C-alpha positions in Angstrom: 42.1 36.9 -4.7 38.7 38.4 -5.0 37.8 36.0 -7.9 38.8 33.0 -5.7 36.6 34.3 -2.8 33.7 34.8 -5.2 34.1 31.3 -6.5 34.3 29.8 -3.0 31.2 31.8 -2.0 29.4 30.6 -5.1 30.3 27.0 -4.4 29.1 27.3 -0.8 25.8 28.9 -1.9 25.4 26.1 -4.4 25.9 23.4 -1.7 23.5 25.2 0.6 20.9 25.5 -2.2 21.3 21.8 -3.0 20.7 20.9 0.6 17.7 23.1 0.8 16.2 21.6 -2.4 16.8 18.1 -0.9 14.8 19.0 2.2 12.0 20.5 0.2 11.7 17.4 -2.1 11.8 15.1 1.0 8.8 16.9 2.4 6.6 15.5 -0.3 4.8 12.3 0.4 5.4 9.2 -1.6 4.1 5.6 -1.3 6.6 2.9 -0.5 3.9 0.3 -0.5 0.4 0.6 -2.2 -2.6 -1.7 -1.8 -3.2 -4.4 -4.4 -6.2 -6.2 -5.8 -7.3 -9.1 -3.6 -9.9 -11.9 -3.5 -11.3 -12.0 0.0 -12.8 -15.0 1.9 -16.1 -14.5 3.7 -15.7 -13.9 7.5 -11.9 -14.0 7.4 -9.6 -11.2 8.2 -8.3 -9.1 5.3 -5.3 -6.8 5.3 -4.7 -4.0 2.7 -1.2 -2.7 2.9 -0.2 1.0 2.6 3.1 2.6 3.6 4.1 6.2 3.0 7.4 8.1 3.2 7.5 11.8 4.1 8.0 14.2 7.0 5.8 13.4 10.0 3.2 13.8 11.3 1.5 11.8 8.5 -2.2 10.8 8.8 -3.6 7.9 6.8 -7.2 7.2 6.0 -9.0 4.8 3.6 -11.7 5.3 1.1 -14.0 2.5 -0.2 -15.7 3.2 -3.5 -14.8 6.9 -3.1 -16.2 7.4 0.4 -14.1 7.9 3.5 -14.1 4.7 5.6 -14.9 5.5 9.2 -12.9 3.8 12.0 -14.9 1.1 13.6 -14.6 -2.2 15.3 -14.6 -4.0 11.9 -12.0 -1.7 10.3 -8.7 -0.7 11.8 -6.0 1.5 10.3 -2.6 0.8 11.8 0.2 3.3 12.4 2.0 2.2 9.3 -1.1 3.0 7.2 -2.3 -0.6 6.5 -6.0 -1.4 6.9 -7.4 -4.5 8.7 -10.9 -5.6 8.0 -11.5 -7.9 10.9 -14.1 -10.2 9.3 -14.7 -9.7 5.5 -18.4 -9.5 4.7 -19.7 -9.8 1.1 -23.1 -8.7 2.3 -23.7 -7.2 5.8 -27.0 -7.2 7.6 -27.5 -3.5 6.7 -27.1 -4.4 3.0 -23.6 -2.8 2.7 -20.5 -4.8 1.6 -16.8 -4.9 2.2 -16.3 -5.4 -1.5 -15.3 -2.4 -3.6 -12.4 -0.2 -4.7 -10.1 0.8 -1.8 -7.7 3.8 -1.8 -5.2 4.8 0.9 -5.1 8.6 1.5 -2.1 10.0 3.3 -1.5 13.6 4.3 1.1 15.8 6.1 1.5 19.5 6.4 3.1 19.6 2.9 0.4 17.8 0.9 -1.8 14.9 0.2 -1.4 11.7 -1.9 -3.9 9.0 -2.9 -2.8 5.5 -3.7 -3.8 3.3 -6.7 -7.2 1.7 -6.4 -7.2 -1.8 -5.1 -10.2 -3.9 -6.0 -11.5 -6.2 -3.2 -13.7 -8.9 -4.5 -15.4 -11.8 -2.6 -14.5 -15.4 -3.4 -17.4 -17.6 -4.3 -18.6 -20.2 -1.8 -15.9 -22.7 -2.9 -13.2 -20.1 -2.0 -12.6 -19.3 -5.7 -13.0 -15.9 -7.4 -16.2 -15.4 -9.3 -15.7 -16.1 -13.0 -14.1 -19.1 -14.7 -10.7 -20.2 -15.5 -9.6 -23.2 -17.5 -6.3 -24.9 -16.9 -5.1 -27.4 -19.4 -2.3 -30.0 -19.1 -1.1 -31.8 -16.0 1.5 -30.8 -13.4 4.8 -32.6 -13.6 7.7 -32.9 -11.3 11.0 -34.8 -11.7 12.8 -35.5 -8.5 16.0 -37.2 -7.8 18.7 -37.3 -5.1 21.2 -34.6 -5.1 24.0 -33.5 -2.8 25.5 -35.7 -0.1 23.8 -39.0 0.8 23.3 -39.9 4.4 25.8 -42.5 5.8 
């Protein structure tokens, strides 16, 4: 009888410990969506996505080229962590630029995580990325009726 109680107590402690470990690992922050490289168009809005999973409260900030990006009229961080650049500027009047490597930085009371770097590059004046690409061949498409025909 004492052995059976010890076994039951041991199982109960194991379950409690598993639950405790689950809570602890859930406290860590992890990205569910990270920013990706993008070609931006001059004077157009640009959205960089970032979403984090973890125990609230979670604060999210952005860095451009390693420096913290201050909140301003031209940059807005949404509650979900995504960043909106209202009007992308390759070169601003003060000489700065919205081009660069962006990182999403999220923090809660359990820790801090930094996303992958996302390169934001300006399109050239024709709306194409700087650099060259050569495409050979011609597009083709074969179409034909399918399914039911109208009466």
